[in-house]
Every structure is written in structure tokens, then in C-alpha cells.
N, CA, C and O atoms as a Maestro MAE file, in Angstrom:
{
 s_m_m2io_version
 :::
 2.0.0
}

f_m_ct {
 s_m_title
 :::
 protein
 m_atom[344] {
  # First column is atom index #
  i_m_mmod_type
  r_m_x_coord
  r_m_y_coord
  r_m_z_coord
  i_m_residue_number
  s_m_chain_name
  s_m_pdb_residue_name
  s_m_pdb_atom_name
  i_m_atomic_number
  :::
  1 25 -6.158 16.828 6.470 1 A "UNK " " N  " 7
  2 3 -6.550 17.462 7.761 1 A "UNK " " CA " 6
  3 2 -5.356 17.396 8.772 1 A "UNK " " C  " 6
  4 15 -4.754 16.333 8.922 1 A "UNK " " O  " 8
  5 25 -5.052 18.388 9.383 2 A "UNK " " N  " 7
  6 3 -3.926 18.403 10.320 2 A "UNK " " CA " 6
  7 2 -4.289 18.076 11.722 2 A "UNK " " C  " 6
  8 15 -5.421 18.310 12.145 2 A "UNK " " O  " 8
  9 25 -3.320 17.519 12.486 3 A "UNK " " N  " 7
  10 3 -3.564 17.139 13.880 3 A "UNK " " CA " 6
  11 2 -3.358 18.422 14.710 3 A "UNK " " C  " 6
  12 15 -2.804 19.434 14.281 3 A "UNK " " O  " 8
  13 25 -3.873 18.263 15.964 4 A "UNK " " N  " 7
  14 3 -3.762 19.363 16.963 4 A "UNK " " CA " 6
  15 2 -2.588 18.929 17.911 4 A "UNK " " C  " 6
  16 15 -2.394 17.759 18.241 4 A "UNK " " O  " 8
  17 25 -1.854 19.959 18.299 5 A "UNK " " N  " 7
  18 3 -0.728 19.776 19.247 5 A "UNK " " CA " 6
  19 2 -1.102 20.159 20.605 5 A "UNK " " C  " 6
  20 15 -1.589 21.278 20.767 5 A "UNK " " O  " 8
  21 25 -0.935 19.359 21.630 6 A "UNK " " N  " 7
  22 3 -1.188 19.702 23.016 6 A "UNK " " CA " 6
  23 2 0.084 19.414 23.724 6 A "UNK " " C  " 6
  24 15 0.755 18.423 23.436 6 A "UNK " " O  " 8
  25 25 0.442 20.294 24.681 7 A "UNK " " N  " 7
  26 3 1.635 20.143 25.499 7 A "UNK " " CA " 6
  27 2 1.120 19.875 26.928 7 A "UNK " " C  " 6
  28 15 0.206 20.541 27.414 7 A "UNK " " O  " 8
  29 25 1.719 18.912 27.558 8 A "UNK " " N  " 7
  30 3 1.454 18.719 28.979 8 A "UNK " " CA " 6
  31 2 2.158 19.864 29.751 8 A "UNK " " C  " 6
  32 15 3.099 20.468 29.237 8 A "UNK " " O  " 8
  33 25 1.690 20.159 31.000 9 A "UNK " " N  " 7
  34 3 2.297 21.231 31.810 9 A "UNK " " CA " 6
  35 2 3.797 21.034 31.944 9 A "UNK " " C  " 6
  36 15 4.498 22.034 31.792 9 A "UNK " " O  " 8
  37 25 4.370 19.883 32.206 10 A "UNK " " N  " 7
  38 3 5.778 19.807 32.319 10 A "UNK " " CA " 6
  39 2 6.501 20.067 30.960 10 A "UNK " " C  " 6
  40 15 7.603 20.616 30.974 10 A "UNK " " O  " 8
  41 25 5.940 19.705 29.835 11 A "UNK " " N  " 7
  42 3 6.556 19.955 28.562 11 A "UNK " " CA " 6
  43 2 6.467 21.449 28.223 11 A "UNK " " C  " 6
  44 15 7.412 22.000 27.659 11 A "UNK " " O  " 8
  45 25 5.364 22.108 28.550 12 A "UNK " " N  " 7
  46 3 5.238 23.559 28.344 12 A "UNK " " CA " 6
  47 2 6.225 24.286 29.125 12 A "UNK " " C  " 6
  48 15 6.810 25.244 28.622 12 A "UNK " " O  " 8
  49 25 6.480 23.870 30.434 13 A "UNK " " N  " 7
  50 3 7.443 24.531 31.348 13 A "UNK " " CA " 6
  51 2 8.886 24.355 30.739 13 A "UNK " " C  " 6
  52 15 9.657 25.314 30.759 13 A "UNK " " O  " 8
  53 25 9.258 23.164 30.205 14 A "UNK " " N  " 7
  54 3 10.524 22.920 29.684 14 A "UNK " " CA " 6
  55 2 10.688 23.700 28.369 14 A "UNK " " C  " 6
  56 15 11.772 24.226 28.118 14 A "UNK " " O  " 8
  57 25 9.690 23.787 27.556 15 A "UNK " " N  " 7
  58 3 9.730 24.747 26.342 15 A "UNK " " CA " 6
  59 2 10.072 26.139 26.714 15 A "UNK " " C  " 6
  60 15 10.907 26.750 26.047 15 A "UNK " " O  " 8
  61 25 9.468 26.699 27.759 16 A "UNK " " N  " 7
  62 3 9.669 28.017 28.117 16 A "UNK " " CA " 6
  63 2 11.059 28.301 28.718 16 A "UNK " " C  " 6
  64 15 11.516 29.444 28.732 16 A "UNK " " O  " 8
  65 25 11.725 27.234 29.218 17 A "UNK " " N  " 7
  66 3 13.055 27.353 29.727 17 A "UNK " " CA " 6
  67 2 14.104 27.509 28.608 17 A "UNK " " C  " 6
  68 15 15.234 27.931 28.850 17 A "UNK " " O  " 8
  69 25 13.704 27.165 27.408 18 A "UNK " " N  " 7
  70 3 14.672 27.229 26.212 18 A "UNK " " CA " 6
  71 2 14.884 28.618 25.798 18 A "UNK " " C  " 6
  72 15 14.149 29.535 26.163 18 A "UNK " " O  " 8
  73 25 15.958 28.768 24.988 19 A "UNK " " N  " 7
  74 3 16.218 30.146 24.369 19 A "UNK " " CA " 6
  75 2 15.122 30.356 23.299 19 A "UNK " " C  " 6
  76 15 14.469 29.402 22.877 19 A "UNK " " O  " 8
  77 25 14.941 31.582 22.884 20 A "UNK " " N  " 7
  78 3 13.945 31.908 21.889 20 A "UNK " " CA " 6
  79 2 14.256 31.200 20.524 20 A "UNK " " C  " 6
  80 15 13.339 30.772 19.824 20 A "UNK " " O  " 8
  81 25 15.520 31.093 20.181 21 A "UNK " " N  " 7
  82 3 15.864 30.315 18.962 21 A "UNK " " CA " 6
  83 2 15.415 28.880 18.941 21 A "UNK " " C  " 6
  84 15 14.860 28.373 17.966 21 A "UNK " " O  " 8
  85 25 15.693 28.223 20.112 22 A "UNK " " N  " 7
  86 3 15.276 26.817 20.275 22 A "UNK " " CA " 6
  87 2 13.768 26.673 20.315 22 A "UNK " " C  " 6
  88 15 13.237 25.712 19.758 22 A "UNK " " O  " 8
  89 25 13.078 27.568 20.935 23 A "UNK " " N  " 7
  90 3 11.578 27.580 21.049 23 A "UNK " " CA " 6
  91 2 11.056 27.711 19.596 23 A "UNK " " C  " 6
  92 15 10.177 26.943 19.206 23 A "UNK " " O  " 8
  93 25 11.574 28.662 18.787 24 A "UNK " " N  " 7
  94 3 11.125 28.814 17.406 24 A "UNK " " CA " 6
  95 2 11.306 27.510 16.632 24 A "UNK " " C  " 6
  96 15 10.393 27.028 15.961 24 A "UNK " " O  " 8
  97 25 12.526 26.952 16.747 25 A "UNK " " N  " 7
  98 3 12.857 25.635 15.967 25 A "UNK " " CA " 6
  99 2 11.837 24.603 16.407 25 A "UNK " " C  " 6
  100 15 11.282 23.899 15.564 25 A "UNK " " O  " 8
  101 25 11.584 24.496 17.650 26 A "UNK " " N  " 7
  102 3 10.785 23.316 18.208 26 A "UNK " " CA " 6
  103 2 9.266 23.594 17.774 26 A "UNK " " C  " 6
  104 15 8.568 22.667 17.363 26 A "UNK " " O  " 8
  105 25 8.800 24.850 17.877 27 A "UNK " " N  " 7
  106 3 7.404 25.068 17.527 27 A "UNK " " CA " 6
  107 2 7.190 24.941 15.948 27 A "UNK " " C  " 6
  108 15 6.131 24.539 15.467 27 A "UNK " " O  " 8
  109 25 8.202 25.289 15.256 28 A "UNK " " N  " 7
  110 3 8.195 25.132 13.707 28 A "UNK " " CA " 6
  111 2 8.082 23.618 13.409 28 A "UNK " " C  " 6
  112 15 7.333 23.190 12.531 28 A "UNK " " O  " 8
  113 25 8.802 22.888 14.125 29 A "UNK " " N  " 7
  114 3 8.898 21.455 13.851 29 A "UNK " " CA " 6
  115 2 7.572 20.753 14.268 29 A "UNK " " C  " 6
  116 15 7.079 19.858 13.581 29 A "UNK " " O  " 8
  117 25 7.034 21.190 15.396 30 A "UNK " " N  " 7
  118 3 5.722 20.693 15.882 30 A "UNK " " CA " 6
  119 2 4.567 21.015 14.904 30 A "UNK " " C  " 6
  120 15 3.703 20.186 14.615 30 A "UNK " " O  " 8
  121 25 4.608 22.223 14.435 31 A "UNK " " N  " 7
  122 3 3.669 22.550 13.376 31 A "UNK " " CA " 6
  123 2 3.795 21.754 12.105 31 A "UNK " " C  " 6
  124 15 2.792 21.393 11.490 31 A "UNK " " O  " 8
  125 25 5.008 21.478 11.707 32 A "UNK " " N  " 7
  126 3 5.314 20.632 10.548 32 A "UNK " " CA " 6
  127 2 4.744 19.257 10.853 32 A "UNK " " C  " 6
  128 15 4.092 18.667 9.992 32 A "UNK " " O  " 8
  129 25 4.977 18.708 12.093 33 A "UNK " " N  " 7
  130 3 4.509 17.416 12.413 33 A "UNK " " CA " 6
  131 2 2.990 17.295 12.413 33 A "UNK " " C  " 6
  132 15 2.435 16.268 12.021 33 A "UNK " " O  " 8
  133 25 2.333 18.351 12.855 34 A "UNK " " N  " 7
  134 3 0.867 18.326 12.906 34 A "UNK " " CA " 6
  135 2 0.287 18.351 11.421 34 A "UNK " " C  " 6
  136 15 -0.730 17.724 11.124 34 A "UNK " " O  " 8
  137 25 0.930 19.038 10.607 35 A "UNK " " N  " 7
  138 3 0.497 19.128 9.282 35 A "UNK " " CA " 6
  139 2 0.705 17.920 8.476 35 A "UNK " " C  " 6
  140 15 -0.138 17.515 7.676 35 A "UNK " " O  " 8
  141 25 1.920 17.304 8.708 36 A "UNK " " N  " 7
  142 3 2.288 16.192 7.821 36 A "UNK " " CA " 6
  143 2 2.120 14.762 8.530 36 A "UNK " " C  " 6
  144 15 2.480 13.756 7.917 36 A "UNK " " O  " 8
  145 25 1.638 14.678 9.670 37 A "UNK " " N  " 7
  146 3 1.554 13.536 10.418 37 A "UNK " " CA " 6
  147 2 0.971 12.314 9.766 37 A "UNK " " C  " 6
  148 15 1.530 11.223 9.880 37 A "UNK " " O  " 8
  149 25 -0.204 12.484 9.047 38 A "UNK " " N  " 7
  150 3 -0.723 11.286 8.376 38 A "UNK " " CA " 6
  151 2 0.185 10.598 7.349 38 A "UNK " " C  " 6
  152 15 0.002 9.417 7.056 38 A "UNK " " O  " 8
  153 25 1.152 11.323 6.808 39 A "UNK " " N  " 7
  154 3 2.128 10.794 5.835 39 A "UNK " " CA " 6
  155 2 3.392 10.284 6.412 39 A "UNK " " C  " 6
  156 15 4.234 9.780 5.668 39 A "UNK " " O  " 8
  157 25 3.585 10.381 7.707 40 A "UNK " " N  " 7
  158 3 4.818 10.053 8.371 40 A "UNK " " CA " 6
  159 2 4.677 8.618 9.089 40 A "UNK " " C  " 6
  160 15 3.588 8.090 9.313 40 A "UNK " " O  " 8
  161 25 5.781 8.125 9.381 41 A "UNK " " N  " 7
  162 3 6.014 6.929 10.268 41 A "UNK " " CA " 6
  163 2 6.601 7.335 11.575 41 A "UNK " " C  " 6
  164 15 7.790 7.648 11.633 41 A "UNK " " O  " 8
  165 25 5.842 7.348 12.615 42 A "UNK " " N  " 7
  166 3 6.468 7.893 13.920 42 A "UNK " " CA " 6
  167 2 7.574 6.885 14.387 42 A "UNK " " C  " 6
  168 15 7.523 5.680 14.142 42 A "UNK " " O  " 8
  169 25 8.515 7.465 15.040 43 A "UNK " " N  " 7
  170 3 9.699 6.752 15.515 43 A "UNK " " CA " 6
  171 2 9.416 6.390 17.012 43 A "UNK " " C  " 6
  172 15 9.489 7.219 17.919 43 A "UNK " " O  " 8
  173 25 9.091 5.092 17.181 44 A "UNK " " N  " 7
  174 3 8.777 4.522 18.578 44 A "UNK " " CA " 6
  175 2 9.977 4.484 19.518 44 A "UNK " " C  " 6
  176 15 11.113 4.277 19.092 44 A "UNK " " O  " 8
  177 25 9.714 4.680 20.746 45 A "UNK " " N  " 7
  178 3 10.717 4.463 21.776 45 A "UNK " " CA " 6
  179 2 10.575 3.167 22.423 45 A "UNK " " C  " 6
  180 15 9.484 2.604 22.327 45 A "UNK " " O  " 8
  181 25 11.528 2.609 23.073 46 A "UNK " " N  " 7
  182 3 11.583 1.365 23.781 46 A "UNK " " CA " 6
  183 2 11.752 1.461 25.288 46 A "UNK " " C  " 6
  184 15 11.865 2.575 25.800 46 A "UNK " " O  " 8
  185 25 11.775 0.414 25.991 47 A "UNK " " N  " 7
  186 3 12.059 0.439 27.407 47 A "UNK " " CA " 6
  187 2 11.013 1.153 28.229 47 A "UNK " " C  " 6
  188 15 9.806 0.983 28.052 47 A "UNK " " O  " 8
  189 25 11.530 1.962 29.136 48 A "UNK " " N  " 7
  190 3 10.512 2.718 29.994 48 A "UNK " " CA " 6
  191 2 9.585 3.673 29.231 48 A "UNK " " C  " 6
  192 15 8.511 4.053 29.696 48 A "UNK " " O  " 8
  193 25 10.086 4.055 27.977 49 A "UNK " " N  " 7
  194 3 9.334 4.984 27.227 49 A "UNK " " CA " 6
  195 2 8.571 4.362 26.140 49 A "UNK " " C  " 6
  196 15 8.167 5.065 25.213 49 A "UNK " " O  " 8
  197 25 8.321 2.996 26.179 50 A "UNK " " N  " 7
  198 3 7.569 2.242 25.277 50 A "UNK " " CA " 6
  199 2 6.140 2.864 25.192 50 A "UNK " " C  " 6
  200 15 5.558 3.244 26.209 50 A "UNK " " O  " 8
  201 25 5.624 2.951 24.012 51 A "UNK " " N  " 7
  202 3 4.281 3.579 23.839 51 A "UNK " " CA " 6
  203 2 4.409 5.078 23.448 51 A "UNK " " C  " 6
  204 15 3.408 5.695 23.082 51 A "UNK " " O  " 8
  205 25 5.552 5.632 23.516 52 A "UNK " " N  " 7
  206 3 5.789 6.996 23.231 52 A "UNK " " CA " 6
  207 2 6.626 7.102 21.898 52 A "UNK " " C  " 6
  208 15 7.140 6.075 21.455 52 A "UNK " " O  " 8
  209 25 6.769 8.199 21.297 53 A "UNK " " N  " 7
  210 3 7.485 8.434 20.130 53 A "UNK " " CA " 6
  211 2 8.393 9.692 20.231 53 A "UNK " " C  " 6
  212 15 8.183 10.554 21.084 53 A "UNK " " O  " 8
  213 25 9.372 9.767 19.364 54 A "UNK " " N  " 7
  214 3 10.277 10.865 19.429 54 A "UNK " " CA " 6
  215 2 10.299 11.579 18.156 54 A "UNK " " C  " 6
  216 15 10.047 11.015 17.091 54 A "UNK " " O  " 8
  217 25 10.617 12.892 18.262 55 A "UNK " " N  " 7
  218 3 10.749 13.780 17.151 55 A "UNK " " CA " 6
  219 2 12.081 14.406 17.248 55 A "UNK " " C  " 6
  220 15 12.421 14.920 18.313 55 A "UNK " " O  " 8
  221 25 12.871 14.405 16.208 56 A "UNK " " N  " 7
  222 3 14.243 15.071 16.477 56 A "UNK " " CA " 6
  223 2 14.163 16.496 15.823 56 A "UNK " " C  " 6
  224 15 13.668 16.727 14.719 56 A "UNK " " O  " 8
  225 25 14.728 17.421 16.676 57 A "UNK " " N  " 7
  226 3 14.779 18.834 16.291 57 A "UNK " " CA " 6
  227 2 16.233 19.202 16.527 57 A "UNK " " C  " 6
  228 15 16.483 19.820 17.562 57 A "UNK " " O  " 8
  229 25 17.222 18.902 15.699 58 A "UNK " " N  " 7
  230 3 18.607 19.131 15.908 58 A "UNK " " CA " 6
  231 2 19.035 18.338 17.048 58 A "UNK " " C  " 6
  232 15 18.840 17.123 17.066 58 A "UNK " " O  " 8
  233 25 19.627 18.976 18.033 59 A "UNK " " N  " 7
  234 3 20.120 18.281 19.282 59 A "UNK " " CA " 6
  235 2 19.068 18.039 20.299 59 A "UNK " " C  " 6
  236 15 19.318 17.419 21.333 59 A "UNK " " O  " 8
  237 25 17.845 18.538 20.010 60 A "UNK " " N  " 7
  238 3 16.668 18.412 20.913 60 A "UNK " " CA " 6
  239 2 15.764 17.271 20.480 60 A "UNK " " C  " 6
  240 15 15.665 16.959 19.293 60 A "UNK " " O  " 8
  241 25 15.106 16.652 21.455 61 A "UNK " " N  " 7
  242 3 14.098 15.661 21.219 61 A "UNK " " CA " 6
  243 2 12.776 16.100 21.883 61 A "UNK " " C  " 6
  244 15 12.708 16.733 22.937 61 A "UNK " " O  " 8
  245 25 11.776 15.701 21.163 62 A "UNK " " N  " 7
  246 3 10.371 15.946 21.570 62 A "UNK " " CA " 6
  247 2 9.773 14.512 21.829 62 A "UNK " " C  " 6
  248 15 9.780 13.693 20.911 62 A "UNK " " O  " 8
  249 25 9.271 14.205 23.027 63 A "UNK " " N  " 7
  250 3 8.702 12.944 23.302 63 A "UNK " " CA " 6
  251 2 7.140 13.179 23.318 63 A "UNK " " C  " 6
  252 15 6.583 14.014 24.031 63 A "UNK " " O  " 8
  253 25 6.535 12.357 22.464 64 A "UNK " " N  " 7
  254 3 5.082 12.541 22.310 64 A "UNK " " CA " 6
  255 2 4.213 11.250 22.140 64 A "UNK " " C  " 6
  256 15 4.749 10.161 21.933 64 A "UNK " " O  " 8
  257 25 2.989 11.388 22.224 65 A "UNK " " N  " 7
  258 3 2.065 10.276 21.888 65 A "UNK " " CA " 6
  259 2 0.961 10.918 20.952 65 A "UNK " " C  " 6
  260 15 0.847 12.133 20.795 65 A "UNK " " O  " 8
  261 25 0.206 10.017 20.383 66 A "UNK " " N  " 7
  262 3 -0.837 10.499 19.514 66 A "UNK " " CA " 6
  263 2 -2.052 9.706 19.543 66 A "UNK " " C  " 6
  264 15 -2.006 8.512 19.838 66 A "UNK " " O  " 8
  265 25 -3.227 10.349 19.229 67 A "UNK " " N  " 7
  266 3 -4.569 9.664 19.158 67 A "UNK " " CA " 6
  267 2 -5.082 9.876 17.691 67 A "UNK " " C  " 6
  268 15 -5.513 10.959 17.297 67 A "UNK " " O  " 8
  269 25 -4.999 8.767 16.928 68 A "UNK " " N  " 7
  270 3 -5.491 8.967 15.518 68 A "UNK " " CA " 6
  271 2 -6.982 9.202 15.346 68 A "UNK " " C  " 6
  272 15 -7.425 9.726 14.324 68 A "UNK " " O  " 8
  273 25 -7.748 8.811 16.347 69 A "UNK " " N  " 7
  274 3 -9.208 8.928 16.113 69 A "UNK " " CA " 6
  275 2 -9.466 10.479 16.490 69 A "UNK " " C  " 6
  276 15 -10.248 11.097 15.769 69 A "UNK " " O  " 8
  277 25 -8.896 11.101 17.505 70 A "UNK " " N  " 7
  278 3 -9.211 12.461 17.857 70 A "UNK " " CA " 6
  279 2 -8.207 13.409 17.072 70 A "UNK " " C  " 6
  280 15 -8.378 14.628 17.083 70 A "UNK " " O  " 8
  281 25 -7.234 12.858 16.442 71 A "UNK " " N  " 7
  282 3 -6.222 13.557 15.714 71 A "UNK " " CA " 6
  283 2 -5.483 14.673 16.577 71 A "UNK " " C  " 6
  284 15 -5.312 15.838 16.219 71 A "UNK " " O  " 8
  285 25 -5.075 14.104 17.780 72 A "UNK " " N  " 7
  286 3 -4.325 14.908 18.717 72 A "UNK " " CA " 6
  287 2 -2.889 14.372 18.937 72 A "UNK " " C  " 6
  288 15 -2.727 13.161 19.089 72 A "UNK " " O  " 8
  289 25 -1.857 15.218 18.960 73 A "UNK " " N  " 7
  290 3 -0.554 14.884 19.296 73 A "UNK " " CA " 6
  291 2 -0.283 15.493 20.622 73 A "UNK " " C  " 6
  292 15 -0.447 16.702 20.789 73 A "UNK " " O  " 8
  293 25 0.160 14.639 21.658 74 A "UNK " " N  " 7
  294 3 0.356 15.207 22.929 74 A "UNK " " CA " 6
  295 2 1.795 15.144 23.263 74 A "UNK " " C  " 6
  296 15 2.361 14.051 23.263 74 A "UNK " " O  " 8
  297 25 2.426 16.224 23.547 75 A "UNK " " N  " 7
  298 3 3.858 16.414 23.846 75 A "UNK " " CA " 6
  299 2 3.962 16.195 25.316 75 A "UNK " " C  " 6
  300 15 3.381 16.941 26.104 75 A "UNK " " O  " 8
  301 25 4.719 15.149 25.717 76 A "UNK " " N  " 7
  302 3 4.919 14.833 27.151 76 A "UNK " " CA " 6
  303 2 6.216 15.376 27.711 76 A "UNK " " C  " 6
  304 15 6.287 15.666 28.905 76 A "UNK " " O  " 8
  305 25 7.285 15.531 26.858 77 A "UNK " " N  " 7
  306 3 8.539 16.005 27.408 77 A "UNK " " CA " 6
  307 2 9.379 16.473 26.191 77 A "UNK " " C  " 6
  308 15 9.170 16.046 25.056 77 A "UNK " " O  " 8
  309 25 10.295 17.333 26.482 78 A "UNK " " N  " 7
  310 3 11.282 17.799 25.491 78 A "UNK " " CA " 6
  311 2 12.515 18.306 26.161 78 A "UNK " " C  " 6
  312 15 12.497 18.787 27.294 78 A "UNK " " O  " 8
  313 25 13.644 18.178 25.390 79 A "UNK " " N  " 7
  314 3 14.868 18.646 25.985 79 A "UNK " " CA " 6
  315 2 16.036 18.195 25.086 79 A "UNK " " C  " 6
  316 15 15.841 17.562 24.048 79 A "UNK " " O  " 8
  317 25 17.235 18.541 25.518 80 A "UNK " " N  " 7
  318 3 18.449 18.142 24.851 80 A "UNK " " CA " 6
  319 2 18.580 16.709 24.854 80 A "UNK " " C  " 6
  320 15 18.165 16.045 25.804 80 A "UNK " " O  " 8
  321 25 19.164 16.159 23.785 81 A "UNK " " N  " 7
  322 3 19.178 14.622 23.576 81 A "UNK " " CA " 6
  323 2 20.013 13.900 24.671 81 A "UNK " " C  " 6
  324 15 19.780 12.735 24.991 81 A "UNK " " O  " 8
  325 25 21.006 14.660 25.233 82 A "UNK " " N  " 7
  326 3 21.799 13.845 26.170 82 A "UNK " " CA " 6
  327 2 21.106 13.860 27.565 82 A "UNK " " C  " 6
  328 15 21.596 13.249 28.515 82 A "UNK " " O  " 8
  329 25 19.944 14.580 27.660 83 A "UNK " " N  " 7
  330 3 19.308 14.623 29.005 83 A "UNK " " CA " 6
  331 2 17.909 14.016 28.958 83 A "UNK " " C  " 6
  332 15 17.361 13.603 29.981 83 A "UNK " " O  " 8
  333 25 17.350 13.970 27.770 84 A "UNK " " N  " 7
  334 3 15.910 13.643 27.700 84 A "UNK " " CA " 6
  335 2 15.559 12.180 28.027 84 A "UNK " " C  " 6
  336 15 14.471 11.935 28.549 84 A "UNK " " O  " 8
  337 25 16.373 11.264 27.762 85 A "UNK " " N  " 7
  338 3 16.147 9.871 28.062 85 A "UNK " " CA " 6
  339 2 16.505 9.397 29.414 85 A "UNK " " C  " 6
  340 15 16.469 8.192 29.665 85 A "UNK " " O  " 8
  341 25 16.823 10.206 30.236 86 A "UNK " " N  " 7
  342 3 17.262 9.914 31.652 86 A "UNK " " CA " 6
  343 2 16.073 9.731 32.555 86 A "UNK " " C  " 6
  344 15 16.237 9.485 33.750 86 A "UNK " " O  " 8
  :::
 }
 m_bond[343] {
  # First column is bond index #
  i_m_from
  i_m_to
  i_m_order
  :::
  1 1 2 1
  2 2 3 1
  3 3 4 2
  4 3 5 1
  5 5 6 1
  6 6 7 1
  7 7 8 2
  8 7 9 1
  9 9 10 1
  10 10 11 1
  11 11 12 2
  12 11 13 1
  13 13 14 1
  14 14 15 1
  15 15 16 2
  16 15 17 1
  17 17 18 1
  18 18 19 1
  19 19 20 2
  20 19 21 1
  21 21 22 1
  22 22 23 1
  23 23 24 2
  24 23 25 1
  25 25 26 1
  26 26 27 1
  27 27 28 2
  28 27 29 1
  29 29 30 1
  30 30 31 1
  31 31 32 2
  32 31 33 1
  33 33 34 1
  34 34 35 1
  35 35 36 2
  36 35 37 1
  37 37 38 1
  38 38 39 1
  39 39 40 2
  40 39 41 1
  41 41 42 1
  42 42 43 1
  43 43 44 2
  44 43 45 1
  45 45 46 1
  46 46 47 1
  47 47 48 2
  48 47 49 1
  49 49 50 1
  50 50 51 1
  51 51 52 2
  52 51 53 1
  53 53 54 1
  54 54 55 1
  55 55 56 2
  56 55 57 1
  57 57 58 1
  58 58 59 1
  59 59 60 2
  60 59 61 1
  61 61 62 1
  62 62 63 1
  63 63 64 2
  64 63 65 1
  65 65 66 1
  66 66 67 1
  67 67 68 2
  68 67 69 1
  69 69 70 1
  70 70 71 1
  71 71 72 2
  72 71 73 1
  73 73 74 1
  74 74 75 1
  75 75 76 2
  76 75 77 1
  77 77 78 1
  78 78 79 1
  79 79 80 2
  80 79 81 1
  81 81 82 1
  82 82 83 1
  83 83 84 2
  84 83 85 1
  85 85 86 1
  86 86 87 1
  87 87 88 2
  88 87 89 1
  89 89 90 1
  90 90 91 1
  91 91 92 2
  92 91 93 1
  93 93 94 1
  94 94 95 1
  95 95 96 2
  96 95 97 1
  97 97 98 1
  98 98 99 1
  99 99 100 2
  100 99 101 1
  101 101 102 1
  102 102 103 1
  103 103 104 2
  104 103 105 1
  105 105 106 1
  106 106 107 1
  107 107 108 2
  108 107 109 1
  109 109 110 1
  110 110 111 1
  111 111 112 2
  112 111 113 1
  113 113 114 1
  114 114 115 1
  115 115 116 2
  116 115 117 1
  117 117 118 1
  118 118 119 1
  119 119 120 2
  120 119 121 1
  121 121 122 1
  122 122 123 1
  123 123 124 2
  124 123 125 1
  125 125 126 1
  126 126 127 1
  127 127 128 2
  128 127 129 1
  129 129 130 1
  130 130 131 1
  131 131 132 2
  132 131 133 1
  133 133 134 1
  134 134 135 1
  135 135 136 2
  136 135 137 1
  137 137 138 1
  138 138 139 1
  139 139 140 2
  140 139 141 1
  141 141 142 1
  142 142 143 1
  143 143 144 2
  144 143 145 1
  145 145 146 1
  146 146 147 1
  147 147 148 2
  148 147 149 1
  149 149 150 1
  150 150 151 1
  151 151 152 2
  152 151 153 1
  153 153 154 1
  154 154 155 1
  155 155 156 2
  156 155 157 1
  157 157 158 1
  158 158 159 1
  159 159 160 2
  160 159 161 1
  161 161 162 1
  162 162 163 1
  163 163 164 2
  164 163 165 1
  165 165 166 1
  166 166 167 1
  167 167 168 2
  168 167 169 1
  169 169 170 1
  170 170 171 1
  171 171 172 2
  172 171 173 1
  173 173 174 1
  174 174 175 1
  175 175 176 2
  176 175 177 1
  177 177 178 1
  178 178 179 1
  179 179 180 2
  180 179 181 1
  181 181 182 1
  182 182 183 1
  183 183 184 2
  184 183 185 1
  185 185 186 1
  186 186 187 1
  187 187 188 2
  188 187 189 1
  189 189 190 1
  190 190 191 1
  191 191 192 2
  192 191 193 1
  193 193 194 1
  194 194 195 1
  195 195 196 2
  196 195 197 1
  197 197 198 1
  198 198 199 1
  199 199 200 2
  200 199 201 1
  201 201 202 1
  202 202 203 1
  203 203 204 2
  204 203 205 1
  205 205 206 1
  206 206 207 1
  207 207 208 2
  208 207 209 1
  209 209 210 1
  210 210 211 1
  211 211 212 2
  212 211 213 1
  213 213 214 1
  214 214 215 1
  215 215 216 2
  216 215 217 1
  217 217 218 1
  218 218 219 1
  219 219 220 2
  220 219 221 1
  221 221 222 1
  222 222 223 1
  223 223 224 2
  224 223 225 1
  225 225 226 1
  226 226 227 1
  227 227 228 2
  228 227 229 1
  229 229 230 1
  230 230 231 1
  231 231 232 2
  232 231 233 1
  233 233 234 1
  234 234 235 1
  235 235 236 2
  236 235 237 1
  237 237 238 1
  238 238 239 1
  239 239 240 2
  240 239 241 1
  241 241 242 1
  242 242 243 1
  243 243 244 2
  244 243 245 1
  245 245 246 1
  246 246 247 1
  247 247 248 2
  248 247 249 1
  249 249 250 1
  250 250 251 1
  251 251 252 2
  252 251 253 1
  253 253 254 1
  254 254 255 1
  255 255 256 2
  256 255 257 1
  257 257 258 1
  258 258 259 1
  259 259 260 2
  260 259 261 1
  261 261 262 1
  262 262 263 1
  263 263 264 2
  264 263 265 1
  265 265 266 1
  266 266 267 1
  267 267 268 2
  268 267 269 1
  269 269 270 1
  270 270 271 1
  271 271 272 2
  272 271 273 1
  273 273 274 1
  274 274 275 1
  275 275 276 2
  276 275 277 1
  277 277 278 1
  278 278 279 1
  279 279 280 2
  280 279 281 1
  281 281 282 1
  282 282 283 1
  283 283 284 2
  284 283 285 1
  285 285 286 1
  286 286 287 1
  287 287 288 2
  288 287 289 1
  289 289 290 1
  290 290 291 1
  291 291 292 2
  292 291 293 1
  293 293 294 1
  294 294 295 1
  295 295 296 2
  296 295 297 1
  297 297 298 1
  298 298 299 1
  299 299 300 2
  300 299 301 1
  301 301 302 1
  302 302 303 1
  303 303 304 2
  304 303 305 1
  305 305 306 1
  306 306 307 1
  307 307 308 2
  308 307 309 1
  309 309 310 1
  310 310 311 1
  311 311 312 2
  312 311 313 1
  313 313 314 1
  314 314 315 1
  315 315 316 2
  316 315 317 1
  317 317 318 1
  318 318 319 1
  319 319 320 2
  320 319 321 1
  321 321 322 1
  322 322 323 1
  323 323 324 2
  324 323 325 1
  325 325 326 1
  326 326 327 1
  327 327 328 2
  328 327 329 1
  329 329 330 1
  330 330 331 1
  331 331 332 2
  332 331 333 1
  333 333 334 1
  334 334 335 1
  335 335 336 2
  336 335 337 1
  337 337 338 1
  338 338 339 1
  339 339 340 2
  340 339 341 1
  341 341 342 1
  342 342 343 1
  343 343 344 2
  :::
 }
}
């Protein structure tokens, strides 16, 4: 069973600011994550972002959390790797 992807308003806004090629790559990767999530080991973040996880999409990163009981992945932020952790 696959997870559901939800984007916060800031994450949706940042996604819409990207080029169509980047949007396609990120949405494809999010769909892959939702389908394969039970078999994956999420990559946790530390410091101020502890409790969140990252998904690598080329030079872009997607910051997310998940609820295994509700099977929901919530995307909190996304952007280029040099800017996303600031």
C-alpha cells in the first residue's frame, strides 16, 4: 500500500517557483517515495531539522516528515541543496 503525499503551503509555493523540468523530477521522485516508502530507510536530519528527513533529487532536496499510522508523507520544504539547509 502506498503512502499519500501532502505539501505544506510553503513547499507547494517553492515547487511552483521551479522550472517545469525540475517540477517533473521532484514529483516523479515523490511518487516513487510514496510507492516504495515501506521498503526504504529514511535519511534523518540533525540539528535544527531533527525529526525531519531528506530526499535527494539531483541537486535538490525535499525535506519531509511521515506518519506511519496514517501513511502520510508531509513535504515541509524543498529547494536547491546549497540553500535548503539555511
